[in-house]
C-alpha positions as CSV (number, residue, x, y, z in Angstrom):
1,M,0.0,0.0,0.0
2,E,1.3,3.4,-0.9
3,P,2.2,5.9,1.9
4,L,0.0,8.9,2.6
5,T,2.3,11.3,0.8
6,N,2.0,9.5,-2.5
7,R,-1.7,8.9,-2.4
8,E,-3.6,10.5,-5.3
9,V,-6.2,13.1,-4.7
10,P,-9.7,11.7,-5.3
11,T,-11.5,13.1,-8.3
12,V,-15.0,14.5,-8.4
13,T,-16.2,11.5,-10.4
14,E,-15.2,8.9,-7.8
15,L,-18.1,7.2,-6.0
16,P,-18.6,7.7,-2.3
17,S,-18.1,4.0,-1.6
18,Q,-14.7,4.1,-3.4
19,E,-13.7,7.1,-1.4
20,M,-14.7,5.5,1.9
21,E,-12.8,2.4,1.0
22,A,-9.7,4.5,0.2
23,H,-10.2,6.4,3.4
24,H,-10.2,3.2,5.5
25,Q,-7.2,1.8,3.6
26,I,-5.2,4.9,4.4
27,Q,-6.2,4.7,8.1
28,D,-5.2,1.0,8.1
29,S,-1.8,2.0,6.5
30,E,-1.3,4.7,9.1
31,E,-2.0,2.3,12.0
32,T,0.2,-0.4,10.4
33,D,3.1,2.0,9.7
34,G,2.7,3.7,13.1
35,D,2.1,7.1,11.4
36,A,0.5,8.5,14.5
37,D,1.8,12.0,13.9
38,N,-0.4,12.4,10.7
39,L,-3.4,11.1,12.6
40,L,-2.8,13.5,15.5
41,L,-2.4,16.4,13.1
42,Y,-5.6,15.5,11.3
43,Q,-7.5,15.5,14.5
44,Q,-6.1,18.9,15.5
45,L,-7.1,20.4,12.1
46,Y,-10.5,18.8,12.3
47,S,-11.0,20.5,15.7
48,Y,-9.9,23.9,14.3
49,A,-12.3,23.5,11.3
50,T,-15.4,22.8,13.5
51,Q,-14.5,25.6,15.9
52,G,-13.7,28.1,13.1
53,K,-10.2,28.9,14.3
54,T,-9.0,30.1,11.0
55,N,-5.6,31.5,12.0
56,K,-4.6,28.4,14.0
57,F,-5.7,26.2,11.1
58,H,-3.6,28.3,8.6
59,D,-0.6,28.5,10.9
60,T,-0.6,24.8,11.6
61,I,-0.7,24.0,7.8
62,E,2.1,26.5,7.1
63,K,4.4,25.1,9.9
64,K,3.8,21.3,9.6
65,L,3.0,20.9,5.9
66,R,5.5,22.9,4.1
67,D,5.7,20.7,1.0
68,P,2.9,21.8,-1.4
69,N,2.1,18.3,-2.5
70,T,1.9,16.9,1.0
71,R,-0.3,19.9,2.0
72,V,-2.7,19.3,-0.9
73,Q,-3.0,15.6,-0.1
74,F,-3.5,16.3,3.6
75,L,-6.2,18.9,2.9
76,S,-7.9,16.3,0.7
77,R,-8.2,13.8,3.6
78,R,-11.7,12.6,4.4
79,S,-13.6,12.2,7.7
80,P,-15.6,8.9,8.4
81,Q,-18.6,10.5,6.6
82,N,-16.3,11.3,3.7
83,N,-16.4,15.1,4.5
84,T,-13.4,17.3,3.5
85,F,-12.3,20.2,5.6
86,V,-14.4,22.5,3.4
87,H,-17.5,20.5,4.2
88,I,-16.7,20.6,7.9
89,A,-16.1,24.4,7.9
90,V,-19.2,25.2,5.9
91,S,-21.5,22.9,7.9
92,S,-20.1,24.6,11.1
93,G,-20.8,28.1,9.6
94,H,-17.2,29.1,9.2
95,V,-17.2,30.3,5.7
96,E,-14.0,32.4,6.1
97,L,-12.0,29.3,6.9
98,A,-13.6,27.4,4.0
99,A,-12.5,30.2,1.7
100,K,-8.9,29.9,3.0
101,I,-8.9,26.2,2.5
102,L,-10.2,26.6,-1.1
103,Q,-7.4,29.1,-1.8
104,Q,-5.0,26.3,-0.8
105,H,-6.7,23.7,-3.0
106,K,-9.7,24.8,-5.1
107,P,-10.8,21.3,-6.4
108,L,-12.1,20.6,-2.9
109,L,-15.1,22.8,-3.9
110,L,-16.3,20.0,-6.2
111,E,-15.7,17.1,-3.8
112,K,-18.7,15.2,-2.4
113,N,-19.3,13.6,1.0
114,F,-20.9,10.3,1.8
115,E,-24.4,11.7,0.9
116,G,-23.1,13.1,-2.4
117,D,-23.3,16.7,-1.1
118,T,-20.8,19.3,-2.2
119,A,-20.0,22.3,0.1
120,L,-22.6,24.3,-1.9
121,H,-25.3,21.7,-1.1
122,I,-24.5,22.1,2.6
123,A,-24.6,25.9,2.3
124,A,-27.9,25.8,0.4
125,K,-29.5,23.6,3.2
126,A,-28.4,26.2,5.8
127,G,-29.9,29.1,3.8
128,D,-27.0,31.5,4.3
129,V,-26.9,33.6,1.2
130,D,-25.0,36.7,2.3
131,T,-21.8,34.9,3.3
132,T,-21.6,31.2,2.7
133,T,-23.3,30.8,-0.7
134,N,-21.9,34.0,-2.3
135,T,-18.4,33.1,-1.0
136,L,-18.5,29.7,-2.5
137,L,-19.7,31.0,-5.8
138,R,-16.9,33.7,-5.7
139,E,-14.3,31.0,-5.0
140,A,-15.7,28.9,-7.9
141,R,-15.3,31.9,-10.3
142,G,-11.8,32.5,-9.1
143,T,-10.0,35.8,-8.4
144,T,-8.1,36.1,-11.6
145,D,-10.9,35.8,-14.2
146,V,-14.4,36.8,-13.1
147,E,-15.8,35.9,-16.5
148,N,-14.7,32.3,-16.2
149,T,-18.0,30.6,-15.1
150,G,-17.2,27.0,-16.0
151,D,-16.6,25.9,-12.4
152,V,-19.6,27.8,-11.3
153,L,-21.9,26.0,-13.7
154,T,-20.3,22.7,-12.8
155,L,-20.8,23.4,-9.1
156,L,-24.4,24.5,-9.5
157,R,-25.4,21.5,-11.6
158,M,-23.8,18.8,-9.4
159,K,-26.3,16.4,-7.9
160,N,-26.1,14.4,-4.6
161,N,-27.3,10.9,-4.0
162,E,-30.9,12.0,-4.3
163,E,-30.0,13.7,-7.5
164,N,-30.8,17.0,-5.9
165,T,-28.9,20.1,-7.0
166,A,-28.1,22.8,-4.5
167,L,-31.2,24.7,-5.8
168,H,-33.3,21.7,-5.0
169,E,-32.1,21.6,-1.4
170,T,-32.6,25.2,-0.8
171,L,-36.2,25.1,-2.2
172,I,-37.0,22.0,-0.2
173,R,-36.2,24.1,2.9
174,G,-37.9,27.3,1.6
175,H,-34.8,29.5,1.5
176,Q,-36.0,32.0,-1.1
177,L,-33.0,34.4,-1.0
178,V,-30.6,31.6,-1.6
179,A,-32.8,30.2,-4.4
180,K,-32.8,33.6,-6.2
181,C,-29.1,33.8,-5.9
182,L,-28.6,30.3,-7.5
183,I,-31.2,30.9,-10.2
184,E,-29.5,34.2,-11.2
185,A,-26.2,32.3,-11.4
186,D,-27.5,29.5,-13.6
187,P,-31.2,29.7,-14.7
188,A,-31.0,26.4,-16.5
189,V,-30.6,24.4,-13.3
190,S,-34.1,25.5,-12.2
191,L,-35.5,22.9,-14.6
192,Y,-33.2,20.0,-13.6
193,V,-35.0,17.0,-12.1
194,N,-34.1,14.8,-9.2
195,K,-34.9,11.1,-8.5
196,E,-38.5,11.9,-8.0
197,Q,-38.6,13.7,-11.3
198,K,-39.2,17.0,-9.5
199,S,-37.5,20.1,-10.7
200,P,-36.9,23.3,-8.7
201,L,-39.8,24.8,-10.6
202,Y,-42.0,22.0,-9.4
203,L,-40.9,22.6,-5.7
204,A,-41.5,26.3,-6.0
205,A,-45.0,25.8,-7.4
206,E,-45.8,23.2,-4.8
207,Q,-44.9,25.7,-2.0
208,G,-46.6,28.7,-3.7
209,L,-43.4,30.7,-4.0
210,V,-44.7,33.2,-6.5
211,E,-41.5,35.3,-6.8
212,I,-39.4,32.2,-7.5
213,V,-41.9,30.9,-10.1
214,K,-41.9,34.2,-11.9
215,L,-38.1,34.4,-11.8
216,I,-37.8,30.9,-13.3
217,E,-40.3,31.8,-16.0
218,E,-38.4,34.9,-16.9
219,K,-34.9,33.5,-16.7
220,A,-35.4,29.9,-18.0
221,V,-38.8,29.1,-19.5
222,K,-39.1,32.1,-21.8
223,K,-35.7,31.2,-23.3
224,N,-37.2,28.2,-24.9
225,T,-35.9,25.8,-22.2
226,K,-38.3,22.8,-22.0
227,I,-39.9,21.9,-18.7
228,Q,-38.7,18.5,-17.6
229,G,-40.0,15.9,-15.2
230,K,-43.3,16.2,-13.4
231,S,-45.6,19.0,-14.4
232,P,-45.4,22.1,-12.1
233,L,-49.1,22.5,-12.6
234,F,-49.7,19.2,-10.7
235,A,-47.4,20.6,-7.9
236,A,-49.5,23.8,-7.6
237,I,-52.7,21.7,-7.5
238,L,-51.5,19.3,-4.9
239,G,-50.1,22.2,-2.8
240,R,-53.5,24.0,-3.1
241,Q,-51.8,27.2,-4.2
242,K,-53.5,30.4,-5.1
243,K,-55.0,31.2,-8.5
244,E,-52.0,33.5,-9.3
245,V,-49.6,30.6,-9.2
246,L,-51.9,28.5,-11.5
247,K,-52.1,31.4,-14.0
248,I,-48.3,31.8,-14.2
249,I,-47.7,28.1,-14.7
250,S,-50.5,27.6,-17.2
251,N,-49.0,30.2,-19.4
252,M,-45.5,28.8,-19.4
253,E,-46.0,26.2,-22.2
254,A,-48.7,25.7,-24.7
255,N,-49.5,22.1,-23.7
256,I,-49.0,22.3,-20.0
257,L,-52.7,22.1,-19.3
258,N,-52.8,18.9,-21.3
259,S,-50.1,17.3,-19.1
260,K,-50.8,13.9,-17.5
261,D,-49.1,12.0,-14.7
262,E,-47.9,8.4,-14.9
263,K,-51.4,7.2,-14.2
264,G,-52.9,9.2,-16.9
265,R,-54.5,11.7,-14.6
266,T,-55.0,15.3,-15.7
267,P,-54.6,18.3,-13.2
268,L,-58.4,18.4,-13.0
269,H,-58.4,14.7,-11.8
270,C,-56.0,15.7,-9.0
271,A,-57.9,18.9,-8.0
272,A,-61.2,17.0,-7.9
273,S,-59.6,14.2,-5.9
274,I,-58.1,16.3,-3.1
275,G,-61.2,18.7,-3.0
276,Y,-59.3,21.8,-4.2
277,L,-62.2,24.0,-5.2
278,E,-60.2,27.0,-6.5
279,G,-58.2,24.6,-8.7
280,V,-61.4,23.0,-10.1
281,R,-62.9,26.4,-10.8
282,F,-59.7,27.4,-12.7
283,L,-59.4,24.2,-14.6
284,G,-63.0,23.3,-15.0
285,K,-63.5,25.9,-17.7
286,R,-61.7,23.6,-20.1
287,L,-64.6,21.3,-20.8
288,V,-62.5,18.8,-22.6
289,D,-60.7,17.9,-19.3
290,S,-64.0,16.9,-17.7
291,H,-64.4,14.2,-20.3
292,R,-60.9,12.7,-20.0
293,M,-60.4,9.3,-18.5
294,D,-57.3,8.3,-16.5
295,N,-55.6,4.9,-17.1
296,C,-58.1,3.2,-14.8
297,G,-61.1,4.5,-16.7
298,N,-62.3,7.2,-14.3
299,F,-63.3,10.8,-15.0
300,P,-62.6,13.7,-12.7
301,I,-66.2,13.7,-11.4
302,H,-65.7,10.1,-10.3
303,F,-62.7,11.1,-8.3
304,A,-64.7,13.8,-6.6
305,S,-67.5,11.3,-5.9
306,S,-65.2,8.8,-4.4
307,K,-64.2,11.3,-1.7
308,G,-67.6,12.8,-1.2
309,H,-66.6,16.3,-2.3
310,V,-70.1,17.8,-2.7
311,D,-68.8,21.3,-3.6
312,I,-66.4,19.8,-6.2
313,V,-69.2,17.8,-7.8
314,K,-71.4,20.9,-8.0
315,E,-68.6,22.9,-9.6
316,L,-67.9,20.3,-12.2
317,L,-71.6,20.0,-13.1
318,L,-71.8,23.8,-13.3
319,H,-69.2,23.9,-16.1
320,C,-70.2,20.6,-17.7
321,P,-73.7,19.5,-16.7
322,D,-73.6,16.3,-18.8
323,S,-70.8,15.0,-16.5
324,M,-73.5,13.4,-14.4
325,E,-74.1,10.9,-17.1
326,L,-70.4,9.8,-17.4
327,R,-69.6,6.2,-16.6
328,N,-66.2,4.7,-15.8
329,S,-64.7,1.6,-17.2
330,S,-66.9,-0.5,-14.9
331,D,-70.0,1.3,-16.4
332,Q,-70.6,3.0,-13.0
333,N,-72.1,6.4,-12.8
334,I,-71.2,9.0,-10.1
335,L,-73.9,7.6,-7.7
336,H,-72.4,4.1,-8.1
337,V,-69.0,5.4,-7.1
338,A,-70.4,7.5,-4.1
339,A,-72.4,4.5,-2.9
340,R,-69.5,2.1,-3.3
341,C,-67.2,4.3,-1.3
342,G,-69.7,5.0,1.4
343,E,-69.9,8.7,0.9
344,D,-73.4,9.2,2.5
345,N,-73.3,13.0,2.4
346,L,-72.9,13.0,-1.4
347,V,-75.5,10.2,-1.8
348,K,-77.9,12.3,0.3
349,Y,-77.2,15.3,-2.0
350,F,-77.9,13.2,-5.1
351,L,-81.2,11.8,-3.7
352,K,-82.4,15.3,-2.7
353,N,-82.0,16.7,-6.2
354,V,-84.5,15.5,-8.8
355,E,-82.1,15.9,-11.7
356,F,-80.1,12.9,-10.4
357,Q,-83.1,10.5,-10.0
358,M,-82.3,8.7,-13.3
359,L,-79.1,7.4,-11.7
360,I,-80.7,5.7,-8.7
361,N,-81.6,2.4,-10.4
362,Q,-79.0,2.3,-13.2
363,K,-76.9,-0.8,-13.5
364,D,-73.2,-1.2,-14.0
365,N,-71.5,-3.9,-16.1
366,R,-72.5,-6.6,-13.6
367,G,-76.1,-5.4,-13.2
368,N,-75.5,-3.8,-9.8
369,T,-77.3,-0.7,-8.9
370,P,-75.8,1.8,-6.4
371,L,-77.8,0.1,-3.6
372,H,-76.2,-3.3,-4.6
373,L,-72.7,-1.7,-4.3
374,A,-73.5,-0.1,-0.9
375,K,-74.6,-3.5,0.4
376,M,-71.6,-5.3,-1.1
377,Y,-69.1,-2.9,0.3
378,H,-70.9,-2.7,3.7
379,H,-72.0,1.0,4.0
380,P,-75.2,0.9,6.2
381,K,-75.7,4.6,6.2
382,V,-75.9,4.7,2.4
383,V,-78.2,1.6,2.4
384,D,-80.5,3.5,4.8
385,L,-80.7,6.5,2.4
386,F,-81.6,4.3,-0.5
387,T,-84.2,2.1,1.3
388,L,-85.9,5.2,2.7
389,D,-86.2,6.7,-0.8
390,R,-89.4,5.5,-2.5
391,R,-87.8,5.9,-5.9
392,T,-85.4,3.1,-5.2
393,N,-86.5,-0.1,-6.8
394,L,-85.6,-2.8,-4.2
395,K,-86.6,-5.6,-6.6
396,V,-83.9,-4.9,-9.3
397,L,-81.8,-8.0,-10.0
398,N,-78.2,-8.0,-10.8
399,D,-76.5,-10.5,-13.2
400,R,-76.5,-13.2,-10.5
401,G,-80.3,-12.8,-10.0
402,M,-80.0,-11.1,-6.6
403,T,-81.7,-8.0,-5.3
404,A,-79.6,-5.6,-3.2
405,L,-81.2,-6.6,0.1
406,G,-81.0,-10.2,-1.0
407,I,-77.3,-9.9,-1.1
408,S,-77.3,-9.0,2.5
409,E,-79.5,-12.0,3.3
410,S,-77.3,-14.5,1.5
411,T,-74.0,-13.2,2.7
412,L,-75.2,-13.2,6.3
413,E,-75.3,-17.0,6.1
414,T,-71.8,-17.1,4.6
415,S,-69.8,-14.3,6.1
416,A,-70.5,-12.0,9.0
417,S,-67.9,-9.5,7.9
418,Y,-66.2,-8.2,4.8
419,D,-62.6,-8.8,5.7
420,G,-60.3,-9.1,2.8
421,M,-62.3,-6.8,0.6
422,I,-60.4,-4.8,-2.0
423,P,-60.9,-1.1,-1.2
424,A,-62.7,1.0,-3.7
425,V,-60.1,3.8,-3.4
426,K,-56.5,4.2,-2.3
427,E,-54.9,7.4,-1.2
428,E,-51.4,7.8,-2.4
429,E,-48.5,9.6,-0.7
430,N,-49.1,12.9,-2.6
431,G,-52.7,13.0,-1.4
432,V,-54.3,12.1,-4.8
433,I,-56.9,9.4,-4.6
434,Q,-56.6,6.6,-7.0
435,L,-59.7,4.6,-7.9
436,Y,-59.3,0.9,-8.2
437,S,-62.2,-0.9,-9.9
438,S,-62.6,-4.5,-9.0
439,E,-64.8,-4.8,-12.1
440,Q,-62.3,-3.6,-14.7
441,N,-62.1,-7.1,-16.2
442,P,-65.5,-8.8,-15.9
443,R,-64.1,-12.1,-17.0
444,D,-61.3,-12.2,-14.4
445,S,-62.7,-12.8,-10.9
446,S,-59.4,-13.4,-9.3
447,S,-59.0,-9.7,-8.5
448,L,-62.5,-9.4,-6.9
449,P,-63.1,-9.4,-3.2
450,E,-64.5,-12.6,-1.8
451,L,-68.0,-11.2,-1.6
452,D,-67.9,-10.3,-5.3
453,Q,-66.7,-13.8,-6.1
454,I,-69.7,-15.2,-4.3
455,L,-71.9,-13.2,-6.7
456,V,-69.9,-14.0,-9.8
457,E,-68.7,-17.6,-9.6
458,P,-71.3,-20.2,-10.2
459,G,-70.9,-23.9,-9.5
460,P,-70.8,-26.3,-6.6
461,G,-67.7,-24.7,-5.1
462,M,-69.7,-21.8,-4.0
463,E,-71.4,-23.6,-1.1
464,T,-68.0,-24.8,0.2
465,K,-66.7,-21.3,0.1
466,R,-69.8,-20.0,2.0
467,T,-69.5,-22.7,4.7
468,T,-65.8,-22.0,5.2
469,A,-66.4,-18.3,5.5
470,A,-69.3,-18.9,7.9
471,A,-67.2,-21.2,10.1
472,G,-64.5,-18.6,10.3
473,Q,-66.7,-15.7,11.3
474,I,-69.6,-17.2,13.4
475,Q,-68.2,-19.9,15.7
476,T,-71.4,-21.4,17.0
477,K,-75.0,-21.6,16.0
478,A,-76.0,-20.3,19.5
479,V,-74.3,-17.0,18.7
480,A,-76.1,-16.6,15.4
481,T,-79.4,-17.5,17.1
482,A,-78.9,-15.0,19.8
483,W,-78.2,-12.3,17.3
484,W,-81.3,-13.3,15.4
485,L,-83.5,-13.0,18.5
486,I,-81.9,-9.6,19.3
487,N,-82.6,-8.4,15.8
488,R,-86.2,-9.6,15.9
489,L,-86.7,-7.8,19.2
490,V,-85.2,-4.6,17.9
491,N,-87.4,-4.8,14.7
492,C,-90.5,-5.3,16.8
493,L,-89.7,-2.3,18.9
494,E,-88.9,-0.1,15.8
495,Y,-91.4,2.7,14.9
496,P,-93.5,1.6,11.9
497,R,-92.4,3.5,8.9
498,T,-95.7,5.5,8.5
499,W,-96.6,5.6,12.2
500,L,-96.4,9.4,12.5
501,E,-98.3,10.0,9.2
502,D,-101.0,7.6,10.2
503,T,-101.5,8.9,13.7
504,R,-100.9,12.6,13.3
505,G,-104.5,13.5,12.5
506,M,-105.7,11.2,15.3
507,L,-103.3,12.8,17.8
508,M,-104.4,16.3,16.8
509,I,-108.1,15.3,17.4
510,V,-107.5,13.6,20.7
511,A,-105.3,16.4,22.0
512,T,-107.9,19.0,21.0
513,M,-110.7,17.1,22.7
514,I,-108.7,16.7,25.9
515,S,-107.8,20.3,26.1
516,T,-111.5,21.3,25.5
517,T,-112.7,18.9,28.2
518,T,-110.1,20.0,30.8
519,F,-110.9,23.6,30.1
520,E,-114.6,22.9,30.6
521,A,-113.8,21.1,33.9
522,A,-111.9,24.2,35.1
523,V,-114.7,26.7,34.4
524,N,-117.5,24.3,35.5
525,P,-116.0,22.2,38.3
526,P,-117.7,19.1,39.8
527,G,-120.3,20.2,42.4
528,G,-121.0,23.4,40.6
529,V,-120.3,27.0,41.8
530,W,-122.0,29.3,44.4
531,Q,-124.8,31.3,42.7
532,D,-124.5,34.2,45.2
533,N,-122.4,35.2,48.2
534,K,-122.9,32.8,51.1
535,I,-121.9,33.5,54.8
536,N,-123.8,30.7,56.5
537,S,-123.6,27.3,54.7
538,S,-122.9,24.0,56.3
539,A,-123.2,20.3,55.7
540,G,-123.3,17.8,58.5
541,N,-120.9,18.9,61.2
542,A,-118.8,21.1,58.9
543,T,-119.5,24.8,58.2
544,Y,-118.2,26.1,54.9
545,C,-119.2,29.7,54.8
546,T,-119.0,32.2,57.7
547,D,-118.8,35.9,58.2
548,D,-115.0,35.7,58.2
549,K,-114.9,33.2,55.3
550,I,-117.5,34.3,52.7
551,C,-118.2,32.0,49.9
552,L,-118.3,34.3,46.9
553,A,-120.6,33.8,43.9
554,G,-119.0,32.0,41.0
555,T,-116.4,30.1,43.2
556,S,-116.4,26.3,43.5
557,V,-118.7,24.7,46.0
558,A,-116.4,21.6,46.3
559,G,-113.4,24.0,46.7
560,S,-115.1,25.4,49.8
561,G,-116.2,22.0,51.2
562,F,-113.3,19.7,50.3
563,P,-110.2,22.0,49.6
564,K,-107.6,19.3,49.6
565,D,-109.4,17.0,47.2
566,F,-110.4,19.9,45.0
567,L,-106.7,21.1,44.9
568,E,-105.6,17.7,43.6
569,F,-108.4,17.8,41.1
570,V,-107.2,21.2,39.8
571,I,-103.5,20.1,39.7
572,H,-104.2,17.0,37.6
573,N,-106.7,18.9,35.4
574,T,-104.1,21.6,34.7
575,I,-101.3,19.1,33.9
576,S,-103.7,17.3,31.4
577,Y,-104.6,20.7,29.8
578,I,-101.0,21.9,29.4
579,S,-99.8,18.5,28.1
580,S,-102.6,18.3,25.5
581,L,-101.7,21.8,24.3
582,S,-98.0,20.8,24.1
583,V,-98.9,17.9,21.8
584,T,-100.9,20.3,19.6
585,L,-98.0,22.7,19.6
586,L,-95.5,20.0,18.5
587,L,-97.8,18.8,15.8
588,V,-98.4,22.3,14.3
589,G,-95.1,24.0,15.2
590,G,-93.1,22.9,12.2
591,F,-90.8,20.7,14.0
592,P,-89.1,17.8,12.1
593,L,-91.6,15.2,13.3
594,R,-89.6,12.3,11.8
595,N,-86.9,13.0,14.4
596,R,-86.8,10.3,17.0
597,V,-86.5,12.7,19.9
598,I,-89.6,14.6,18.8
599,M,-91.5,11.3,18.4
600,W,-90.5,10.3,21.9
601,L,-91.6,13.7,23.3
602,L,-94.9,13.3,21.6
603,S,-95.4,9.8,23.1
604,M,-94.4,10.9,26.6
605,A,-96.6,14.0,26.4
606,M,-99.6,11.9,25.4
607,C,-98.9,9.4,28.2
608,L,-98.8,12.3,30.7
609,T,-101.9,13.9,29.3
610,L,-104.0,10.7,29.5
611,T,-102.6,9.8,33.0
612,S,-103.5,13.3,34.3
613,M,-107.0,13.1,32.8
614,A,-107.5,9.7,34.5
615,L,-106.5,11.1,37.9
616,T,-108.7,14.2,37.3
617,Y,-111.7,11.8,36.7
618,I,-110.9,9.9,39.9
619,H,-110.7,13.0,42.1
620,A,-113.8,14.4,40.5
621,L,-115.7,11.3,41.6
622,I,-114.2,11.5,45.1
623,I,-115.5,15.1,45.4
624,V,-119.1,14.3,44.3
625,F,-119.5,10.9,45.9
626,P,-121.5,10.9,49.1
627,N,-119.6,9.6,52.2
628,T,-121.5,6.2,52.3
629,E,-120.8,2.6,51.7
630,I,-120.8,3.3,48.0
631,Y,-117.8,5.6,48.5
632,K,-115.9,2.9,50.3
633,S,-116.5,0.4,47.4
634,Y,-115.4,3.1,44.9
635,E,-112.1,3.6,46.8
636,K,-111.2,-0.1,46.2
637,I,-112.2,0.1,42.6
638,S,-110.1,3.2,42.1
639,Q,-107.1,1.7,43.7
640,I,-107.2,-1.3,41.4
641,S,-107.7,0.9,38.4
642,I,-104.7,3.0,39.3
643,V,-102.5,-0.1,39.6
644,V,-103.7,-1.4,36.2
645,W,-103.2,2.0,34.6
646,V,-99.7,2.5,36.0
647,T,-98.6,-0.9,34.8
648,L,-100.0,-0.3,31.3
649,L,-98.4,3.2,31.3
650,G,-95.0,1.8,32.4
651,I,-95.0,-0.7,29.6
652,I,-95.9,1.8,26.9
653,A,-93.4,4.4,28.2
654,A,-90.7,1.7,28.4
655,I,-91.3,0.7,24.8
656,H,-91.0,4.3,23.5
657,T,-87.9,4.9,25.7
658,I,-86.3,1.7,24.4
659,R,-87.0,2.8,20.8
660,L,-85.2,6.1,21.6
661,I,-82.3,4.2,23.2
662,I,-82.0,1.9,20.1
663,W,-81.8,5.0,17.9
664,L,-79.2,6.7,20.1
665,V,-77.1,3.5,20.3
666,R,-77.1,3.2,16.5
667,K,-76.1,6.9,16.2
668,L,-73.3,6.4,18.7
669,W,-72.3,3.1,17.1
670,G,-71.7,4.8,13.8
671,R,-69.5,7.4,15.5
672,F,-67.5,5.2,17.9
673,K,-67.4,1.8,16.3
674,H,-63.9,2.4,14.9
675,K,-62.6,2.0,18.5
676,I,-64.0,-1.6,18.7
677,P,-61.8,-4.5,17.3
678,K,-62.5,-4.9,13.6
679,S,-63.6,-8.5,13.7
680,L,-66.3,-7.9,16.3
681,R,-67.3,-4.6,14.7
682,N,-67.8,-6.3,11.3
683,V,-69.9,-9.1,12.9
684,I,-72.2,-6.7,14.7
685,D,-72.4,-4.3,11.8
686,S,-73.4,-7.0,9.3
687,L,-76.0,-8.6,11.5
688,V,-77.6,-5.4,12.7
689,D,-77.6,-4.0,9.2
690,S,-79.2,-7.1,7.8
691,S,-81.9,-7.0,10.4
692,R,-82.8,-3.4,9.5
693,A,-82.8,-4.2,5.8
694,R,-85.2,-7.1,6.3
695,H,-87.5,-4.9,8.4
696,R,-87.6,-2.2,5.7
697,T,-88.2,-4.7,3.0
698,K,-91.4,-5.9,4.7
699,K,-92.7,-2.3,5.0
700,F,-92.2,-1.6,1.3
């Protein structure tokens, strides 16, 4: 092995691995030869470089390395991370020392470390434009010939292991001043691409750096330099940048608006996918983009539908109304896609607007309606919306001869969950949603989820598959039976679909009659009223009216004679009156009567009204009954009647309360079920959803 003084200086083109190997070989040689002095000197200079002791570094070099060749070779020595003294000085922020070293040996400016970074890469990452970056560029130009820019261009265009130039690194970190300096020095480098095929222009557009984008346009693009790599328009879209950035980039090249990514998606596809409304408004004016498919056969409006972006769908339809009729490669319309992806808000929007009603029962290339897909991909909220809409034809058969709700019935026997199902959408790292259609090749069922294969594959093997799936999901018949009983009980306790519509008129009549009756009882109480003022009236041993306690005309006779019983009569009569008026108010007040809470309040108000009316009747009889044996018999009858009434009232109130609790549980289940283990969640979701589907089918 050659001694240190004869080792050749590594060139710029040597690979980091080769340099590291040479470094270790030199160290081995030093240890073998016992050259501890060189190692000690290197450690001393390394310490000076990190601490920025320029004078000590220079004096040590001058005193101990007087031979120019030895000095050059020693200055070219590498650290374990393959850093030169220039790298170390720049990374520590000591640019003056770095300049001194470069004056001793200028080729160090182009040397790379283990990560492939030059000293300019490190300076660009730090973002120091006033000292470090300008100093390195000045050293690259040299002091004798300012016009010699060859080394400057070489330095600016060098790439590290990620194929990033110094301009890439400074834009990744958002150092705009350094970026402007580098672009001014070499505009062409602003269009160089890295491993990810991203140019500095792409990075600037992604971050919305308007001044940098304008500078690149002026210095590079307008000089007929072709934009390379990924389109900066995609970057501006994915970064959700302002309209100003979109305008600048769209005017850079004639065909930039027609650019596509590796999956065949246009900028409008991306904007629709991420829900970028301003981008859709800017790009949506080009009607041709709304009718362009990506490589998977989906249009921009399908991307928006897959993520439930209602505002994006509205905007796309505003510019291109016939987009609502577009179908993807699986022959699915936008309602198919929304139902398949479980976007209940968008499905609700479609169902509320009459212009979309033609989409409700349309079939895809397998004969599935949107409701079929909602059931197959297990989206109970979407299923609810469809089954509650009278325009939905629940009897439509797909190519396997199954109705949408029939799918749920058959799959309940085979699989209590949908584990292993291929997702309808996949979100990529850049935020763009890619639709994956399990129906792209109707003849190839190998790519379908297991549930789809049950619907597609005929033959005797189907029953075996069903039995295996059932055994894996429902361990015992007892569990299935228990769930069936629970579902039947829940169904029995559900409000009938037309309960409120059928009983609203009757409730109004009953409430009005009760309020009229109780009002009459208040102004004409049992026992009548005094016709004139009384001061001496008695019955038996009790005196009602005296000089001190005059019984005024128009007041209740019973109130004077039996004040406690009459007070209870008045209390119950008043409660009945107010409760009946409350029912009337709820019915005519414009409240959302299909709301379960309002329905429960109506039921409880009617129970309270009728109970108070019954107690009013009992106390009225107590007041008017003579105190004889008949009264004693009536007391026993009234006690029995109260017990029977309270029992019946408790049952009815319990049923209505259970109905409300079931509704609340389902609401909370939809919100918090993600916290439950997936296997248990899918079992419960599938069985409960199937029970609800069967119940609704009978009502229709």
